[in-house]
N, C-alpha and C positions, 0 to 999 in steps of 0.2 A: 479840436477833437480829432484824434488820429484817424478814425473811420471816415470823417468828413474829408480830410486831406487826401486819403486814398481814393475816395469817390470823385473828388474834384479832378485829380490827376487822370483817372480813367475817363471821366466825362470830357476832359480836354483832348483826349485821344479818340473822341467820338464814340465812346462806349455807351450805347443806348440804355443798357441795363443799369449803369451807374446813375444816369439821369433819372431813371424810374425810381431807383433807391432813394435819391435825394428828395424827389417829389413825395414819395411815400413817407419819408421821415419828417418832412416839414409842412406838408400841405394842410393838415388840420390846424396846426398852430397859426400859420399864416392866415388861413380862412377866418379863424376866431378873432384874430387881431383886426383884420379888415372889416369883419362884421361889426365889431364894436366901434370901429372908426367911422363906418358909413351908416350903420343902423339899418342896413338893407341886405337881405340874403342874396338877391340877384346881383347887386353891385359887388358884394364880397366874392361871389363865385367868379364873376368876370375879372375882377382885379387879381384874384388868386391865380387864375390862369395866366394873366398878363405878367405876374411876378415870375412865374416859371418859364414863360416864353423869353422874357428879358434875361433871366439867368442863363438859359440855354444859348441865346445869341451872343451873350457877353462873357461866357465862361472862359474863353481863351484869354481875356484880359484880367481875369481874377488873379490877384497876387495875395497870398495869405497874410496880408497886413492886418486884416480883421478876420474874425471867424466867419464861416459860411452862414451861420445863423444871423450874425450881425448884418452881413451883406444882404441877405434875403429880407430881413425886417426893414432895412433902409430902403430897398426897392419898394417894398409894400407901403411904407410910410409916404414916400414920395408920390406913388400912384394915388394913394388915398387923398393926399392934399391936392393933387392935380384934379381929381374927380370933384372934390369939394369946391374948388375954385370955379370949375365949369358949371356946376349945378347950384351954385350959391343963390342965384336969383330965381331959380325954378324950384319952388317948395313943393314937396309931395302933398297930395291930398290925403287928409285923414278922414275916415268915415266911421261914424259911431255905429256900433252893433245894434243900438236901439233905434236907429233911423230906419224907416221902412224902405224896401226896395221896390222898384217899378217892375211889374210883371204884366206885360202887355199894356192894357189901359188901366189896370188896377194896381193898388199898392198892397204889399204883403209884408208881414213881419219877418225879420231874420230869425231863423231857428238855428241855434248853435247847440249841437248835442253835447251833453255833459258825459264825459267818458270816465269820470273819476269816482272813487268811493267816498272821498271827503271834499266836496266841491268848495266849501268855505276856506279850506286850507289852501287849495290850489289857486283860488281866486286871490287870496291874500298874497301868496307868493308871486303870482303873475302881476298883480298890481304893483308890488314892490319892484319887481324886475322892470316893469314898464316905467316907473318913476325913475329908476336908476338909469335906464337907457335914455330917457328923455333928458335927464340932468347931464349925462355924458354928451349927448348931442348938442347941448347948449354951450359946452366948453369950446374955447378956441382949439383948433386942430393941434397946436403944439402942446397944450396942456393935456388934452384928451389922449394923445399918443403916449406921452410920458407916463401918465397914471395907468393906462392900459398895459403898457409894457412892464411896469413895475408890479402893480397889484394883481393883474390877471395873468400875464405871461410869466411872472416870477423872475424877470431879469434883474440883474444887479445894477447899481448906479453906473458902474464902469461899462457894462454892456450897453445900457441905454445911451450913454455918452457916445459910444461907438456907432450905434444905430442912427442916432440923431445928428451926429457930427458936431456936438456942442461940448463945452467944458462941464466937468463934474458938478461944479457949483450951480450951473444953470439947470442941470437935471434935477438936483435937489430942490431948487426953487420952484421949478415947474410942477413937480409932484406935490409940494406943499401947497402951492396956489390952487392946483386942481382939487385937492382934498378940501380946502377951505370953501371953494366954490360949490363943490358937490354937497358938502355939509349944509351950506346956506340954502341951496336949492332944494334939498330933501327935508329940511327942518319942518316945513308945514305938514308934510305927510307923516313924518315920524312923531310929531307932537300929537297927532290925532289918534295914534295907535295906543 
């Protein structure tokens, strides 16, 4: 992208406004990708910041062999995989909204206000989204990354190959395998609908 090349050149000359423009252009896409990779908003926030810190500190080494977008998603993917490896053994606690909470010495029910006009529709959507997020989280990081980049971020096979640093055939294979795994994982939920 011509605008990206101009922004990179300005950023390499320590133009802070160019860096801000790059962040403004890519922050949301990187955040959404990282959120889907990690399944956690706080981790996605932290990693998004880390992506742009790494971009800033390494912009002088950037050579336009790949697009800026490809480079940023590669940094993001590497950071997500590193985070996954570090937290692999420490599973997050999941708490049911039906479980009572401790208030002093007594237990109280969790009151979750309903802010919608059609709660059954929102519950169904949220439930499906939760099942999809859960199914994505179960995928190996390589498959999860490929399917998110293709189906959510709308990247082409060639762009994903550049981001992941893998051959085109491997990209296609990972996306196919991810979709099969997602279909199998979601089948029990979809069959009850």
